[in-house]
Each structure stands twice: as C-alpha cells, then as structure tokens.
C-alpha positions as CSV (number, residue, x, y, z in Angstrom):
1,M,75.4,31.6,-53.6
2,E,75.5,27.8,-53.8
3,P,79.3,27.4,-54.2
4,I,79.6,29.2,-50.9
5,Y,77.3,26.6,-49.3
6,A,79.3,23.8,-50.9
7,T,82.5,25.3,-49.6
8,G,80.9,25.4,-46.2
9,M,80.3,21.7,-46.4
10,A,83.9,21.1,-47.4
11,A,85.0,23.4,-44.6
12,K,83.0,21.4,-42.1
13,L,84.6,18.2,-43.3
14,R,88.1,19.6,-42.9
15,S,87.2,21.1,-39.6
16,Q,86.0,17.7,-38.2
17,W,89.1,16.0,-39.4
18,D,91.2,18.6,-37.5
19,R,89.2,18.2,-34.4
20,D,89.4,14.4,-34.5
21,A,93.2,15.0,-34.4
22,G,92.9,17.1,-31.3
23,L,92.5,20.7,-32.6
24,G,90.4,22.8,-30.2
25,Q,91.8,21.4,-27.0
26,N,93.5,23.7,-24.6
27,H,97.0,22.6,-25.6
28,N,96.1,22.9,-29.3
29,A,93.7,25.8,-29.5
30,V,92.1,27.0,-32.7
31,K,93.8,30.2,-33.9
32,L,91.3,33.0,-34.4
33,L,91.5,34.4,-37.9
34,G,94.5,32.2,-38.5
35,Q,96.9,34.4,-36.4
36,D,99.7,32.5,-34.8
37,Y,101.1,34.2,-31.7
38,E,104.6,32.7,-31.7
39,S,105.3,33.4,-35.4
40,L,103.9,36.9,-35.2
41,R,105.9,37.7,-32.1
42,A,109.1,36.3,-33.7
43,Q,108.6,38.4,-36.8
44,C,108.2,41.5,-34.7
45,Q,111.3,40.7,-32.7
46,Q,113.3,40.1,-35.9
47,T,112.2,43.4,-37.4
48,R,112.4,45.2,-34.1
49,T,108.9,46.6,-34.4
50,L,105.9,46.5,-32.1
51,F,102.9,44.5,-33.3
52,E,99.9,46.3,-34.7
53,D,96.9,44.1,-35.3
54,P,95.4,44.7,-38.8
55,L,92.4,42.5,-37.9
56,F,91.3,44.5,-34.9
57,P,92.4,48.0,-35.8
58,T,92.7,51.0,-33.4
59,S,89.6,52.7,-34.7
60,T,86.0,53.4,-33.7
61,S,84.9,50.2,-35.5
62,S,86.7,48.2,-32.8
63,L,85.0,50.3,-30.1
64,G,81.4,49.9,-31.2
65,F,78.5,50.8,-33.5
66,N,76.0,52.7,-31.4
67,E,76.7,54.1,-27.9
68,L,80.4,53.6,-28.7
69,G,80.0,54.3,-32.4
70,P,81.9,57.0,-34.3
71,R,79.3,59.7,-33.6
72,S,79.0,59.0,-29.9
73,S,80.3,61.5,-27.3
74,K,81.7,58.6,-25.4
75,T,84.3,58.0,-28.1
76,H,85.3,61.6,-28.7
77,G,88.9,62.1,-27.6
78,V,89.7,58.4,-27.3
79,R,93.3,57.6,-28.0
80,W,94.9,54.1,-28.4
81,M,98.0,53.9,-26.2
82,R,100.3,51.1,-25.2
83,P,100.9,50.4,-21.5
84,T,104.5,51.6,-22.0
85,E,103.1,55.0,-23.0
86,I,100.6,55.1,-20.1
87,C,102.9,54.5,-17.2
88,M,106.7,54.3,-16.5
89,R,106.9,50.6,-15.5
90,P,103.9,48.6,-16.7
91,Q,103.4,45.1,-15.4
92,F,101.5,42.3,-17.0
93,I,100.8,40.6,-13.7
94,M,102.1,42.0,-10.5
95,D,102.5,39.8,-7.4
96,G,100.0,37.3,-8.8
97,A,96.6,38.0,-10.3
98,T,94.1,39.2,-7.7
99,R,90.5,40.4,-7.7
100,T,91.5,44.0,-7.3
101,D,93.1,43.8,-10.8
102,I,89.6,44.0,-12.3
103,C,87.8,47.3,-12.0
104,Q,85.0,48.1,-14.4
105,G,85.3,51.0,-16.7
106,A,82.8,52.7,-19.1
107,L,81.5,49.4,-20.5
108,G,78.5,47.4,-19.2
109,D,80.4,44.2,-19.0
110,C,80.1,43.5,-15.3
111,W,79.0,39.9,-16.2
112,L,82.3,39.3,-17.8
113,L,84.4,41.0,-15.1
114,A,82.7,39.0,-12.4
115,A,83.8,35.9,-14.2
116,I,87.3,37.1,-14.6
117,A,87.5,38.0,-10.9
118,S,86.6,34.4,-10.1
119,L,89.5,33.2,-12.3
120,T,91.9,34.7,-9.9
121,L,90.8,32.2,-7.3
122,N,92.0,29.3,-9.4
123,D,95.6,29.5,-10.8
124,D,95.3,26.4,-13.0
125,L,92.2,27.8,-14.7
126,L,93.6,31.3,-14.9
127,H,96.6,30.1,-16.8
128,R,94.5,28.2,-19.3
129,V,93.0,31.6,-20.2
130,V,96.1,33.7,-19.6
131,P,99.0,31.7,-20.9
132,H,102.4,31.9,-19.0
133,G,105.4,33.8,-20.3
134,Q,103.9,37.1,-21.2
135,S,105.3,40.4,-19.9
136,F,106.6,43.9,-20.7
137,D,110.2,42.8,-20.0
138,G,112.6,41.0,-22.2
139,G,111.2,39.9,-25.5
140,Y,108.4,42.5,-25.4
141,A,107.0,43.0,-28.9
142,G,103.6,44.7,-28.2
143,I,101.8,41.4,-28.8
144,F,99.8,39.2,-26.3
145,H,97.4,36.3,-26.6
146,F,94.6,34.7,-24.5
147,Q,92.5,31.5,-24.8
148,F,88.8,31.2,-24.5
149,W,86.5,28.1,-24.5
150,Q,83.8,28.9,-27.0
151,F,81.1,26.6,-28.3
152,G,83.0,23.4,-27.5
153,E,86.6,24.3,-28.3
154,W,89.4,26.5,-27.1
155,V,90.2,29.5,-29.3
156,D,93.5,31.4,-29.2
157,V,93.1,35.2,-29.7
158,V,96.1,37.4,-30.6
159,I,96.0,41.2,-29.9
160,D,98.3,44.1,-29.9
161,D,98.6,46.0,-26.6
162,R,97.2,49.4,-27.8
163,L,94.3,50.2,-25.4
164,P,91.6,52.9,-25.6
165,V,92.4,55.8,-23.3
166,K,90.3,58.9,-22.5
167,D,91.5,61.8,-20.4
168,G,94.6,60.0,-19.6
169,K,92.9,56.9,-18.2
170,L,92.0,53.5,-19.5
171,L,88.4,53.8,-20.9
172,F,87.4,50.2,-19.9
173,V,88.6,47.7,-17.3
174,H,91.7,48.6,-15.3
175,S,93.5,47.5,-12.1
176,A,93.1,49.4,-8.9
177,E,96.8,50.3,-8.8
178,G,96.8,51.4,-12.4
179,G,100.0,49.8,-13.5
180,E,98.9,46.2,-14.1
181,F,97.4,45.4,-17.5
182,W,96.5,41.7,-17.9
183,S,92.8,42.3,-17.2
184,A,92.6,45.2,-19.7
185,L,94.3,43.1,-22.4
186,L,92.1,40.1,-21.6
187,E,89.0,42.3,-22.1
188,K,90.4,43.5,-25.4
189,A,91.0,39.9,-26.6
190,Y,87.4,39.1,-25.7
191,A,86.2,42.2,-27.5
192,K,88.1,41.1,-30.6
193,L,86.5,37.6,-30.4
194,N,83.1,39.2,-30.4
195,G,83.7,41.9,-33.0
196,C,84.1,45.0,-30.8
197,Y,83.9,46.3,-27.2
198,E,80.3,47.3,-27.4
199,A,79.3,43.8,-28.2
200,L,80.3,42.9,-24.6
201,S,77.7,45.1,-23.1
202,G,75.1,43.2,-21.1
203,G,75.1,39.5,-20.3
204,S,74.9,36.8,-17.6
205,T,77.8,35.8,-15.4
206,S,77.4,32.2,-16.5
207,E,78.2,33.3,-20.1
208,G,81.5,34.8,-18.8
209,F,82.2,31.6,-16.9
210,E,81.7,29.4,-19.9
211,E,84.1,31.4,-22.1
212,K,86.9,30.8,-19.6
213,C,86.4,27.0,-19.2
214,P,84.6,24.0,-20.5
215,P,82.1,23.5,-17.6
216,Q,81.2,19.9,-17.0
217,C,78.1,20.9,-15.0
218,L,76.6,24.3,-15.1
219,Y,73.9,25.1,-12.5
220,M,71.5,28.0,-13.1
221,L,69.8,28.2,-9.8
222,N,67.0,30.5,-8.8
223,F,67.7,30.7,-5.1
224,F,66.1,28.0,-3.0
225,R,65.8,28.3,0.7
226,G,67.5,24.9,1.5
227,A,69.7,24.6,4.5
228,D,72.3,22.8,2.5
229,L,73.0,25.7,0.0
230,F,75.7,27.1,2.2
231,S,77.7,23.9,2.2
232,I,77.1,23.6,-1.6
233,I,78.7,27.0,-2.1
234,G,81.6,26.1,0.2
235,R,82.3,22.9,-1.6
236,A,82.1,24.6,-5.0
237,I,84.6,27.2,-3.9
238,E,87.0,24.5,-2.5
239,R,86.8,22.7,-5.9
240,G,87.7,25.8,-7.9
241,S,84.2,26.4,-9.3
242,L,83.2,29.8,-10.5
243,L,80.3,31.5,-8.7
244,G,78.3,34.6,-9.4
245,C,75.1,36.2,-8.0
246,S,72.7,38.9,-9.0
247,I,69.5,40.6,-8.0
248,D,66.7,40.2,-10.6
249,I,65.1,43.3,-12.0
250,T,61.4,43.8,-12.6
251,S,61.6,46.6,-15.1
252,K,64.1,48.5,-17.1
253,F,64.1,51.3,-14.5
254,D,65.6,48.7,-12.0
255,Q,68.7,48.1,-14.1
256,E,71.7,49.1,-12.0
257,A,69.4,50.8,-9.4
258,V,71.2,51.0,-6.0
259,T,69.3,49.7,-3.0
260,F,69.1,51.4,0.4
261,K,72.1,49.3,1.6
262,K,74.1,49.8,-1.6
263,L,73.5,46.7,-3.6
264,V,73.0,47.1,-7.3
265,K,70.1,45.5,-9.1
266,G,70.6,43.7,-12.4
267,H,74.4,43.7,-11.7
268,A,76.7,40.8,-11.7
269,Y,78.7,40.0,-8.5
270,S,81.3,37.4,-7.8
271,V,81.0,35.0,-4.8
272,T,84.6,34.6,-3.6
273,A,84.5,32.9,-0.1
274,V,82.3,31.6,2.7
275,E,83.2,31.4,6.4
276,E,81.6,30.5,9.7
277,V,82.5,32.7,12.7
278,V,81.6,32.6,16.4
279,Y,79.4,35.7,17.0
280,R,78.1,36.2,20.5
281,G,78.5,32.5,21.3
282,N,76.8,31.3,18.1
283,M,78.1,30.1,14.8
284,T,77.2,32.6,12.0
285,K,77.5,31.9,8.3
286,L,79.1,34.6,6.2
287,V,79.5,35.0,2.4
288,R,82.1,37.2,0.7
289,I,81.1,39.0,-2.5
290,R,82.8,41.3,-4.9
291,N,81.4,44.1,-7.0
292,P,83.5,44.4,-10.3
293,W,83.1,48.2,-10.2
294,G,85.8,48.1,-7.5
295,E,83.5,50.3,-5.3
296,V,79.9,50.6,-4.1
297,E,79.7,48.0,-1.3
298,W,77.0,46.6,1.0
299,T,76.5,48.8,4.1
300,G,74.4,46.3,6.2
301,A,75.4,43.8,8.8
302,W,79.0,42.5,8.4
303,S,80.0,45.2,6.0
304,D,83.5,46.7,6.2
305,D,82.8,49.0,9.1
306,S,79.9,47.3,10.8
307,R,79.8,46.8,14.5
308,E,79.3,43.0,14.2
309,W,83.1,42.7,13.7
310,D,83.7,44.0,17.2
311,N,82.2,40.8,18.7
312,V,84.4,38.5,16.7
313,D,87.8,37.1,17.9
314,R,90.6,39.5,17.1
315,S,92.6,36.9,15.0
316,V,89.5,36.1,12.9
317,R,88.7,39.7,12.5
318,G,92.2,40.5,11.3
319,R,92.1,37.7,8.8
320,L,88.7,38.5,7.3
321,Q,87.8,42.2,7.8
322,N,88.8,44.5,5.0
323,R,88.1,48.2,5.5
324,S,89.2,49.4,2.1
325,E,86.7,50.5,-0.6
326,D,87.7,47.8,-3.1
327,G,84.2,46.5,-4.0
328,E,84.6,43.4,-1.8
329,F,82.5,42.9,1.3
330,W,81.1,40.3,3.7
331,M,77.4,39.8,4.5
332,S,75.5,37.2,6.5
333,F,74.3,34.2,4.7
334,S,70.7,35.0,5.8
335,D,71.0,38.5,4.3
336,F,72.5,37.0,1.2
337,L,69.5,34.8,0.7
338,R,67.1,37.6,1.4
339,E,68.8,40.3,-0.8
340,F,70.0,38.2,-3.9
341,S,67.7,36.3,-6.2
342,R,70.0,34.3,-8.4
343,L,73.1,32.2,-8.0
344,E,75.2,30.8,-10.9
345,I,77.7,28.0,-10.3
346,C,80.1,26.8,-13.0
347,N,81.5,23.5,-11.7
348,L,84.8,22.8,-13.3
349,T,85.8,19.6,-11.6
350,A,82.9,17.5,-13.0
351,D,81.7,16.6,-9.5
352,A,78.0,16.9,-8.7
353,L,77.4,19.4,-5.9
354,Q,75.3,17.1,-3.8
355,A,75.7,16.7,0.0
356,G,77.9,13.8,1.0
357,Q,78.3,12.6,-2.6
358,V,80.9,12.9,-5.3
359,K,79.5,11.9,-8.7
360,K,81.3,12.1,-12.0
361,W,79.4,13.7,-14.8
362,S,79.9,13.1,-18.5
363,T,79.0,15.5,-21.3
364,S,77.9,15.0,-24.9
365,L,78.0,18.0,-27.2
366,Y,76.2,18.5,-30.5
367,Q,76.4,21.3,-33.0
368,G,73.2,22.2,-34.7
369,E,71.4,24.9,-36.7
370,W,68.1,26.4,-37.4
371,R,67.6,27.3,-41.0
372,R,64.7,29.1,-42.6
373,G,62.5,26.8,-44.6
374,S,64.1,23.5,-43.4
375,T,65.0,23.3,-39.7
376,A,63.6,26.5,-38.1
377,G,60.2,25.3,-37.0
378,G,59.6,27.5,-33.9
379,C,58.2,26.3,-30.6
380,R,55.3,24.0,-29.8
381,N,52.9,27.0,-30.3
382,F,53.4,26.3,-34.0
383,P,52.3,22.7,-34.5
384,A,52.5,22.8,-38.3
385,T,56.3,23.4,-38.3
386,F,57.5,22.4,-34.8
387,W,58.4,18.9,-36.0
388,I,61.0,20.1,-38.5
389,N,63.3,21.3,-35.8
390,P,66.5,19.3,-35.2
391,Q,65.8,16.3,-33.0
392,F,68.3,14.5,-30.6
393,K,67.7,11.2,-29.1
394,V,69.0,10.4,-25.6
395,T,68.8,7.1,-23.6
396,L,68.8,7.3,-19.8
397,K,69.9,3.9,-18.5
398,H,71.1,4.3,-14.9
399,P,68.8,5.6,-12.1
400,D,70.4,7.9,-9.5
401,S,70.3,5.2,-6.8
402,P,69.2,1.5,-6.4
403,G,65.5,1.1,-6.1
404,Q,64.7,4.3,-7.9
405,S,63.7,4.8,-11.5
406,D,64.6,8.4,-12.0
407,C,67.8,9.5,-13.8
408,S,69.3,13.0,-13.3
409,F,70.6,14.9,-16.3
410,L,71.1,18.5,-17.4
411,V,70.3,20.0,-20.8
412,A,72.0,23.3,-21.9
413,L,71.1,25.0,-25.2
414,M,73.5,27.7,-26.3
415,Q,73.1,29.9,-29.4
416,K,76.3,30.8,-31.1
417,D,78.0,34.0,-32.3
418,R,75.0,36.3,-31.5
419,R,77.1,39.1,-30.1
420,K,78.9,39.5,-33.4
421,K,75.5,40.2,-35.0
422,R,74.7,43.2,-32.9
423,R,76.4,45.4,-35.4
424,E,73.8,44.2,-38.0
425,G,70.9,45.1,-35.7
426,Q,70.4,41.5,-34.5
427,D,70.7,40.1,-31.0
428,M,70.0,37.0,-29.1
429,E,67.1,34.9,-30.4
430,T,64.5,33.6,-27.9
431,I,65.3,29.9,-27.4
432,G,64.2,26.9,-25.4
433,F,63.6,23.1,-25.8
434,A,61.2,20.4,-25.1
435,I,61.8,16.7,-24.2
436,Y,59.5,13.9,-25.3
437,E,59.5,10.2,-24.3
438,F,59.9,8.0,-27.4
439,V,60.4,4.3,-27.8
440,G,61.2,3.4,-31.4
441,K,63.7,3.0,-34.1
442,S,66.7,5.2,-34.0
443,G,67.2,7.6,-36.9
444,V,63.5,8.3,-37.3
445,H,62.6,12.0,-37.5
446,L,59.3,12.4,-35.6
447,K,56.5,14.0,-37.6
448,R,53.7,16.4,-36.8
449,D,51.2,13.8,-35.7
450,F,53.5,12.6,-32.9
451,F,53.8,16.0,-31.4
452,L,50.0,16.6,-31.7
453,T,49.2,13.5,-29.8
454,N,52.0,13.4,-27.2
455,A,52.7,15.8,-24.4
456,S,56.2,16.7,-23.5
457,S,57.9,14.9,-20.5
458,A,59.9,18.0,-19.6
459,R,60.9,21.4,-21.1
460,S,63.1,24.3,-20.4
461,E,61.8,26.6,-17.7
462,L,61.0,29.3,-20.3
463,F,61.9,30.6,-23.7
464,I,64.2,33.6,-23.2
465,N,66.6,35.7,-25.3
466,L,69.7,34.6,-23.4
467,R,72.7,33.0,-25.0
468,E,72.1,29.8,-23.0
469,V,69.0,28.2,-21.5
470,S,69.7,25.3,-19.2
471,S,67.7,23.1,-16.8
472,R,68.3,20.1,-14.7
473,F,65.8,17.2,-14.9
474,Q,64.9,13.9,-13.3
475,L,63.1,11.5,-15.6
476,P,62.5,7.7,-15.5
477,A,65.0,5.6,-17.3
478,G,64.0,5.3,-21.0
479,E,64.4,6.9,-24.4
480,Y,63.7,10.6,-25.0
481,I,63.8,13.1,-27.9
482,I,65.1,16.6,-27.2
483,V,63.8,19.2,-29.6
484,P,65.6,22.6,-29.4
485,S,63.9,25.6,-31.1
486,T,63.6,29.3,-31.4
487,F,60.3,30.7,-30.1
488,E,59.1,31.7,-33.5
489,P,59.5,29.8,-36.8
490,Q,61.9,31.0,-39.6
491,K,64.5,32.4,-37.1
492,E,68.0,31.4,-38.2
493,A,70.8,30.6,-35.8
494,D,73.5,28.1,-35.0
495,F,73.5,26.4,-31.6
496,V,75.3,24.0,-29.3
497,L,73.3,21.4,-27.3
498,R,75.0,19.9,-24.3
499,V,73.6,17.0,-22.4
500,M,75.2,16.1,-19.1
501,W,74.7,13.0,-16.9
502,E,76.4,10.7,-14.5
503,D,77.4,8.1,-17.0
504,L,78.0,8.3,-20.7
505,H,74.8,7.1,-22.2
506,N,73.9,6.5,-25.8
507,A,72.9,9.8,-27.4
508,A,72.8,10.4,-31.2
509,Q,71.5,13.1,-33.3
510,M,68.5,12.0,-35.4
511,F,69.6,11.2,-39.0
512,T,73.2,10.9,-38.0
513,L,74.9,7.5,-38.6
514,R,76.7,6.2,-35.6
515,K,80.1,6.5,-37.0
516,K,82.7,9.2,-37.0
517,A,81.3,12.5,-38.1
518,S,84.2,12.9,-40.6
519,H,83.0,9.8,-42.4
520,V,79.4,11.1,-42.5
521,L,80.5,14.4,-43.9
522,R,82.7,12.7,-46.5
523,A,79.8,10.6,-47.7
524,Q,77.6,13.7,-47.9
525,L,80.2,15.6,-49.8
526,C,80.7,12.9,-52.3
527,C,77.0,12.3,-52.8
528,V,76.3,15.9,-53.6
529,S,79.3,16.2,-55.8
530,L,78.2,13.3,-58.0
531,C,74.7,14.7,-58.6
532,T,75.4,16.8,-61.7
533,D,74.2,16.9,-65.3
534,K,77.4,15.4,-66.8
535,D,77.0,12.2,-64.7
536,L,74.2,11.1,-67.0
537,K,75.3,9.4,-70.3
538,T,72.1,9.0,-72.3
539,D,70.5,9.7,-75.7
540,G,67.4,10.9,-74.0
541,F,64.3,9.2,-72.6
542,G,61.5,8.0,-74.8
543,K,57.9,9.4,-74.6
544,E,56.6,6.5,-72.5
545,S,59.5,6.7,-70.1
546,C,59.0,10.4,-69.6
547,R,55.2,10.0,-69.3
548,G,55.6,7.3,-66.6
549,M,58.1,9.3,-64.6
550,I,56.0,12.5,-64.8
551,N,52.8,10.7,-63.8
552,L,54.6,9.2,-60.7
553,M,56.1,12.5,-59.6
554,D,52.8,14.3,-60.4
555,Q,50.9,12.0,-58.0
556,I,53.5,12.6,-55.2
557,F,53.4,16.3,-55.8
558,R,49.6,16.5,-55.8
559,D,49.3,14.4,-52.6
560,H,51.7,16.7,-50.7
561,D,50.5,20.0,-52.1
562,V,48.1,20.2,-49.2
563,D,46.7,23.7,-50.0
564,K,46.5,23.0,-53.7
565,S,48.5,26.1,-54.5
566,G,50.4,24.5,-57.4
567,T,53.6,24.8,-55.3
568,M,54.9,23.0,-52.2
569,S,56.3,24.7,-49.1
570,S,59.6,23.5,-47.9
571,Y,57.8,21.6,-45.1
572,E,55.6,19.8,-47.7
573,M,58.7,19.1,-49.7
574,R,60.3,17.2,-46.9
575,R,57.3,14.9,-46.6
576,A,57.1,14.5,-50.3
577,L,60.8,13.4,-50.6
578,E,60.2,10.8,-47.8
579,A,57.1,9.6,-49.6
580,A,59.3,9.1,-52.7
581,G,61.7,7.0,-50.7
582,F,64.5,9.5,-49.9
583,K,65.5,9.8,-46.3
584,L,67.9,12.7,-45.9
585,N,69.7,14.2,-43.0
586,N,69.3,17.8,-42.1
587,H,72.4,19.0,-43.9
588,L,71.4,17.5,-47.2
589,F,67.8,18.8,-46.8
590,Q,69.1,22.3,-46.2
591,L,71.2,22.1,-49.3
592,I,68.1,21.0,-51.3
593,I,66.0,23.9,-49.9
594,L,68.8,26.3,-50.9
595,R,69.1,24.8,-54.3
596,Y,65.5,24.2,-55.4
597,T,63.2,26.8,-53.7
598,E,62.1,30.2,-54.8
599,E,62.7,33.3,-52.6
600,D,59.4,32.6,-50.7
601,L,60.7,29.0,-50.0
602,S,58.1,27.5,-52.4
603,V,58.9,24.6,-54.8
604,D,57.2,24.5,-58.2
605,F,56.6,21.2,-60.1
606,D,59.6,21.7,-62.5
607,N,62.0,22.0,-59.7
608,F,60.4,19.1,-57.8
609,V,60.9,16.9,-60.9
610,T,64.5,18.0,-61.3
611,C,65.2,17.4,-57.7
612,L,63.8,13.9,-57.7
613,V,65.7,12.9,-60.9
614,R,68.9,14.1,-59.5
615,L,68.4,12.5,-56.1
616,E,67.6,9.2,-57.8
617,T,70.8,9.5,-59.9
618,M,72.8,10.4,-56.8
619,F,71.5,7.4,-54.8
620,K,72.1,5.0,-57.6
621,T,75.6,6.3,-58.2
622,F,76.4,6.1,-54.6
623,K,75.1,2.6,-54.3
624,T,77.3,1.5,-57.2
625,L,80.4,3.0,-55.6
626,D,79.5,1.6,-52.1
627,T,80.8,-1.9,-53.0
628,D,80.8,-3.2,-49.4
629,A,77.4,-1.8,-48.7
630,D,78.5,-0.1,-45.4
631,G,76.9,3.2,-46.2
632,F,80.2,5.0,-46.8
633,I,82.5,5.6,-49.9
634,S,85.9,7.0,-50.3
635,L,87.3,8.6,-53.4
636,T,90.9,8.8,-54.5
637,F,92.3,12.1,-55.6
638,F,92.1,11.0,-59.2
639,Q,88.4,10.2,-58.8
640,V,87.7,13.5,-57.1
641,S,89.5,15.5,-59.8
642,L,87.2,13.9,-62.4
643,T,84.0,14.7,-60.4
644,P,82.1,17.8,-61.6
645,T,82.3,20.6,-59.1
646,F,79.7,22.5,-57.1
647,Q,80.3,25.4,-59.4
648,H,78.8,23.6,-62.3
649,T,75.7,22.8,-60.2
650,A,75.4,26.4,-59.2
651,N,75.7,27.7,-62.7
652,T,72.8,25.5,-63.9
653,H,70.5,27.1,-61.4
654,P,71.8,30.4,-60.0
655,K,68.8,31.2,-57.9
656,H,70.0,32.5,-54.5
657,V,73.0,34.6,-53.9
658,E,74.6,35.1,-50.4
659,R,76.9,38.0,-50.0
C-alpha cells in the first residue's frame, strides 16, 4: 500500500546517505539482512554454542522449490552436517586455494564454479571474496562469512557451516581431496544471497565473475578470428583478469551434450593459462582450460596423454603436462578457436586489452527501474510507449586518438535480483537498449515524436533473457541518449546501467538534478510529505473560482484523452501533467501513478483534478520554503514532526495494496 512506497522513498534516502559515507565498499560492505559476522561470532564464543542461521535454515526451503523442492527425489535423504561431522580434520583452506578445490556437485552452477576457479589465480581478489582469518581451529564457532560485489556494492553474507549431505557426501560443490570446505561454504553463501541453492542453476560465467569483483571493463566476445586474440588472453591473465569460455548450443538437446573429443556444450569452463612451446621446430600456442566438474577432459591434441607432449622439451613437459583426471587440460590455440564459440573476460585492472596500449577506463553506474504504467515502455517495436522508458544522457568528448572522431565506450545493462524471483515463477526478463544521438537541453525527457523520426545510432546486439546485456561501441564525439528497456511493455524490474569509457565524461540521468543524489531524494521526500489535505487553510472556494479551475483542468483532460474514453492512460497522464506545467522526475511520477490510477492504470477526471490541485499546492509550498531558490530545501526535526505523514495521504485514498 502507499505507506510502503513512501517508506521505500525514505529508505532510498537513508541508503544514499550511507553510501555517500562509504558503505558498500569492500572494506565496509553492506551486511545482508543486517547480520554482523563479528558480533554473531563473539556471541557464539561467549555462550559456547555453534552458530545456526535462522535466516537461511537447514530445510528444503533453502535447497529449492522445484527440482530441489520438498517433493523431489533429489532432496530425499539429505542431511545438513557440519564439516567437523563429515571428516576428522576439516580444513577451511589447505595449502592455499587451488582450482582442484572446486568440483561440481548435483547443481547446475558450472557458470559460478568456473568463476570461483578463476579466483584462485588472483590472491588479492580471492581474499576480497573470502576474508582472511577463517578456520576450523581456534575460535571456531560454526560461523563463516563471504563478500560479493552485487549491483554496484559489496555485500557481506553470514552463514552457518551446516552443509547438505546425501549418502555421506556433500551434495553440491566439494574439493577433490574431500577435506577442504571453503568452496562449499562460499557456494552456500551465494545460495543464501539468491534465496536458495536451486536459484543458482543456470547462468553465464560473466555473471559469476561480476559477483566476485566490480569489473571496470567487461568484454562479452563472440570469438573473432584475429591473430591478436592470443596475446589479449595472455595479458588478461597476467593482469589478474577472470576468463571463461563455452560452446554455444543450438537447441535444448545440446545442453551439456558431450562432443566426440569430450567437450561439453553449453557448459562453462575457466581459461587458466596460455603458453607457447617449441613443437617440431615451430612455436605452438597452447591454452589451458578447466572443467568445473573436476573430470571429463578434452581428448584431442595436447590433451593429458596425447603424443604431442613427446616432442616437447622434457623440462617444459614436466612443468606443463598433467596426467591426472582433474578436469584441467591443454589444447592448441587453433583447436580452441575451432571448438569454442564464446569467450568472456572480466578485466579487473581497468586497463583496456588493446595491443601495445594501456588505457584507463572510468565507470559511471546508474540505478533504475521499469514500473508498470509509468516507466515500463518496452522496446522500439512499441512506439506508443517506448518513450516513457528511463533515459540517460551521455556526452562523448575525447576521440580514441588524434585525428579521429570516434570514441570507444561500453554499455552494460544488468537486471537485479531476478534469481530470487524464481521461487515465484518469474525469471530473467528479456532486456536490451538503444542509443540515440541528441543535441539539446539537459533534463528533457524525449517524447514519442522524437523516436518516430530518429533512427538509433547504436543498440545492444539483441534483446535476451540474460541477467546482463553488454556491447562495446565506437561513435563520433557528441551527445547521446541511452534508453534501456524490456522487450515487452509493462514488465517490471530493477536494473543497473553501467557506462564505461576512457575518461570520465559528463553523464546524467534525465530529470536528475546535477547535485548529490541524497539532496535530490531529500527534496522529493519533503515535497511529497507537504502535499496533504491539512496543508490547506481555507474556508472553501467560491463558485466562480471552482468553475474556472474545473474548466481549465477539463480542457487539459480532454486534449490528452486521445481515445475519448473518459479516462486517461498513465502515458496520457504524463503528457497532461507536462502540459499543465509540472515537470516531474521518474520517482515522483511513479508515486503519482501508484496513488491516482485504478487497477487498469486509468485516471478518471476526479482523480486528475485532485492530482493537479495537490501538485499545485506542493509546488507553491516548496517554492515558499526554498528561500534561496536553489531547488533544494532542508527541514529541521521540529518542522518534520509537524508535517503530516504518508499514512494520512494513504488513508484518504486507499486504492492499491501491496503485500
């Protein structure tokens, strides 16, 4: 109901203040569900009890909802056991974290495990995700914690160490030796972050990469046959980047189908090394790859037992060749290009992977949302509503090199929290974006006519139901509008838009004043708070006053009721408000739609009049309080305490209820 929406606005305000103070950085991560690792651990040590997490219980609800649901045969006989109950001397990390610590279990999360395996190649990054000081030795209290980079901030996740076991073995990820548990506990923390284990089934390696680091430049590359790709991969590995590869599938029957030479289609692999060796007098390029299953390896040239190794110098062979069935294998770079169809690189060092160049990339990140009836307009196939989507303006100023006009930049659109919605029968929305050249006044939300008469300058490669869609572009220096959208209108979701470039250019969300977001939210919150019945001190309007106001509003209403239905759609409502002189940002317009529309998102004349009267009162009141005319006001605690609450507004019009 409306008080919940208002509370959400206040929560956004508080959240922004906290983030301005540094909350969400790796050294000051957001505590998931408010759980503080240090205090919970100290409490367990004081009471001499082992931690049991009440927010992620040892029950089937934490396992899943369908294939891992309570009626599934896969969950029959599952017990939750601590590592101290599974083996005599459990170790958190034994002799350093290695790739063999990650072997896939009965969960289809190879995409996640491939990313975790890449973490072991970068100690600094590993210990951002897996904090130091955790063990089963002194101070053990059955509690562990991990940190993930999610949607622009680091999140600290606390878990107990009770793991699902079936037939005496860990049900999900496990180490090859069986006595090392950091990877199993990390998987549990990620399952908690997403609601349950089953929510982790299926995904792309880049998604796993992103949850472990804030990538400055993420490349989603369909393989190109360029001669320089080998050196790009080599430099990426040297710089600590995370790399994954996969074989595209053409139908559902291809998923995890094994090829003649034992490669798995639709399966996520890690790229862990490249080498050049002398083979029969010629230099041969090799790539090392790991299957997170911990088995099923390539059997072609340069595989573990292939004859090619017999023609390599003994010292090189001793350093590189590994005959164990651990899921890791070498193959020639030419075979790699021929067999695999996709490479994903998450570049952590903010260096562009371009031959002979080192370029620093900057990132701007914007939080956004698609809401039914106000900002969920669908793609360009729906011209009547496409224009209402959120719009972001970016200015490209500096060409890639002197004498050129093109500027390189990367756009990544990521939808938020969709895995958590799988339990409700929802999944990833189909998303994408379009980019339009636009020269004009900042803060102007482009209307339908603009998009009907202007072609896009660039767009995402496709609309697809992945968590993130990203593309790299080169466009002439200038001003552009990025319009992210779902494929169909009326699809609700939250998203993060990242724009990456070589220098920090001027990018601002349309309708957002160029000051700190906390100030913007404070102004919005105060404006909406002041717009209530008790603000008006009057003995009532005379007949002539009422007649004049109604006639004016009636004309606006009729002009924008295009289909002459006697009501306005939410899209018509936005144009009508602008015609009446009210320019509102997306958050305020969403609040109005929630407040004044019927269930079918229509606005009748009575509600239209009420809305305009209250908006007029709100704007006048705000202007009176804005004594320095800078577009911002601040209220003292005493003033806030005298301001009528959102609850009063909700009670006057209790139309929509959210549970």
